[in-house]
C-alpha positions in Angstrom: 13.0 -25.7 -9.4 11.2 -22.2 -9.1 7.6 -23.7 -9.9 8.0 -26.3 -7.2 8.8 -23.5 -4.7 5.9 -21.4 -6.0 3.7 -24.6 -6.1 0.6 -24.7 -3.8 1.4 -26.1 -0.3 -1.7 -28.1 -0.4 -2.1 -31.0 -2.8 -5.4 -29.4 -3.7 -7.0 -26.4 -4.7 -5.9 -23.8 -6.9 -2.5 -24.4 -8.6 0.1 -21.3 -9.1 -1.3 -20.4 -12.7 -4.7 -20.3 -11.4 -3.5 -18.0 -8.2 -1.8 -15.9 -10.5 -4.9 -15.5 -12.6 -7.0 -14.8 -9.9 -5.0 -11.9 -8.3 -4.1 -10.3 -12.0 -7.9 -10.2 -12.7 -8.3 -8.6 -9.1 -5.4 -6.0 -9.9 -6.8 -5.2 -13.3 -10.5 -4.6 -12.6 -10.1 -3.2 -9.1 -6.9 -1.3 -10.2 -9.2 0.7 -12.8 -11.4 1.5 -10.0 -8.8 2.9 -7.7 -7.3 5.1 -10.6 -10.8 6.5 -10.9 -10.7 7.4 -7.2 -6.9 8.3 -7.5 -7.9 10.9 -10.2 -10.7 12.7 -8.3 -8.2 12.6 -5.2 -10.3 10.9 -3.0 -8.8 9.7 0.4 -8.5 6.1 -0.8 -6.8 5.9 -4.0 -5.4 3.2 -6.4 -3.1 1.7 -3.7 -5.6 1.4 -0.8 -8.1 -0.4 -3.2 -5.5 -2.9 -4.4 -4.6 -3.8 -0.9 -8.2 -4.4 0.2 -9.0 -6.5 -2.9 -5.8 -8.2 -2.9 -6.5 -9.4 1.1 -9.8 -10.4 -0.2 -8.7 -12.3 -2.9 -6.0 -14.1 -0.8 -8.3 -14.9 1.6 -10.7 -16.3 -0.8 -8.1 -18.5 -2.8 -6.9 -19.8 0.8 -10.5 -20.7 1.6 -10.9 -22.4 -1.8 -7.7 -24.4 -1.3 -9.1 -25.4 2.5 -12.2 -26.4 1.1 -10.7 -28.9 -1.4 -8.1 -30.1 1.3 -11.2 -30.7 3.6 -13.2 -32.8 1.1 -10.1 -34.7 -0.1 -9.6 -35.6 3.5 -13.2 -36.8 4.2 -12.9 -38.9 0.8 -9.6 -40.5 2.0 -11.0 -41.2 5.5 -14.1 -42.5 4.0 -12.3 -44.9 1.6 -10.6 -46.3 4.8 -14.4 -47.0 6.2 -13.8 -44.2 8.9 -17.4 -42.4 9.2 -17.0 -38.6 8.9 -19.4 -35.8 9.1 -18.0 -33.0 7.3 -19.4 -29.3 7.6 -18.0 -26.9 5.2 -19.2 -23.4 5.4 -17.6 -21.6 2.5 -19.7 -18.3 3.4 -17.9 -17.8 6.7 -14.9 -16.2 5.0 -17.0 -13.7 2.9 -18.8 -12.8 6.1 -15.7 -12.2 7.7 -14.4 -9.9 4.9 -17.4 -8.0 4.7 -17.4 -7.3 8.3 -13.7 -6.1 8.4 -13.8 -4.1 5.2 -17.1 -2.3 6.5 -15.0 -1.1 9.5 -12.2 0.2 7.5 -14.7 2.0 5.3 -16.2 3.6 7.9 -13.1 5.3 8.8 -13.2 7.1 5.5 -16.8 8.7 6.1 -16.3 12.2 7.5 -19.3 14.0 8.9 -19.2 17.9 9.2 -21.4 20.5 9.6 -22.0 21.0 6.0 -22.3 17.4 5.1 -21.1 14.0 5.0 -18.0 12.9 2.7 -16.3 9.9 2.0 -19.4 7.6 1.4 -18.6 6.8 -2.1 -15.1 6.0 -1.0 -16.1 3.6 1.8 -18.5 1.9 -0.9 -15.6 1.6 -3.7 -13.3 0.0 -0.8 -16.1 -2.5 0.2 -16.6 -3.1 -3.6 -13.1 -3.7 -4.0 -13.0 -6.4 -1.5 -15.8 -8.1 -3.0 -14.6 -8.1 -6.2 -11.6 -9.5 -4.6 -13.5 -12.2 -3.3 -15.3 -13.1 -6.7 -11.7 -13.7 -8.4 -10.2 -15.2 -5.4 -13.3 -18.0 -5.5 -13.0 -18.2 -9.0 -16.2 -16.5 -10.2 -14.8 -14.5 -13.0 -17.9 -13.3 -14.6 -19.5 -12.3 -11.6 -16.3 -10.3 -10.7 -15.9 -8.8 -14.2 -19.5 -7.8 -14.3 -19.5 -6.2 -10.8 -16.3 -4.2 -12.0 -17.7 -3.1 -15.1 -21.0 -1.8 -13.7 -19.0 0.2 -10.7 -16.8 1.8 -13.1 -19.9 3.1 -15.0 -21.6 4.1 -11.8 -18.3 6.1 -11.1 -18.0 7.7 -14.5 -20.8 7.6 -16.9 -23.8 7.7 -14.4 -22.0 10.6 -12.5 -21.7 12.6 -15.7 -25.1 12.3 -16.9 -26.4 13.1 -13.2 -24.1 16.5 -13.4 -26.6 17.7 -16.3 -29.6 17.5 -14.1 -30.8 19.0 -10.8 -29.1 15.9 -9.1 -25.5 16.7 -8.9 -22.9 15.2 -6.9 -21.7 17.3 -4.3 -18.0 17.7 -4.5 -15.9 17.1 -1.0 -14.3 20.0 0.0 -10.5 20.3 -1.1 -9.2 20.0 2.9 -11.8 18.1 5.1 -12.7 20.6 8.0 -11.5 23.8 6.2 -14.8 24.4 4.6 -16.7 27.6 5.7 -19.4 27.1 8.2 -22.2 29.4 8.3 -23.8 29.0 11.9 
């Protein structure tokens, strides 16, 4: 009974277990990135990263289901000797997510007299959406590799750079409260 309610509303596309797998992988891998941001007390933490990633993953799952539904509809019509010209552009959903999350990320970037802050947070939000898209479209290996590399960039590489002249400049605790020398 419960599984019939949770079943896919389309006859094709990912089933409930596949959807749960995709969402779980998104939660785990993006959650780790969000936790790293939260521990550094950045403006976008684990919740924001997960919301962005889950939205992207959900859109990708829906796109996947609609893709297979369109293919099956074309096959059904062709079996009835009805000529069909089918144009499926799966990349459009990716383009729309990139644009939308880019706008969201722009809201985390702050420019003051002493510098620009929030660029890494904006980048990790954008990256979270890409990871969500990867898992949502079933590209598990790509999603895992992107997640692992981004975590390495955010932690290990930052520690290595801190021991060189290329140190990361920390954002002020409260943006706008920093001392400005005219």
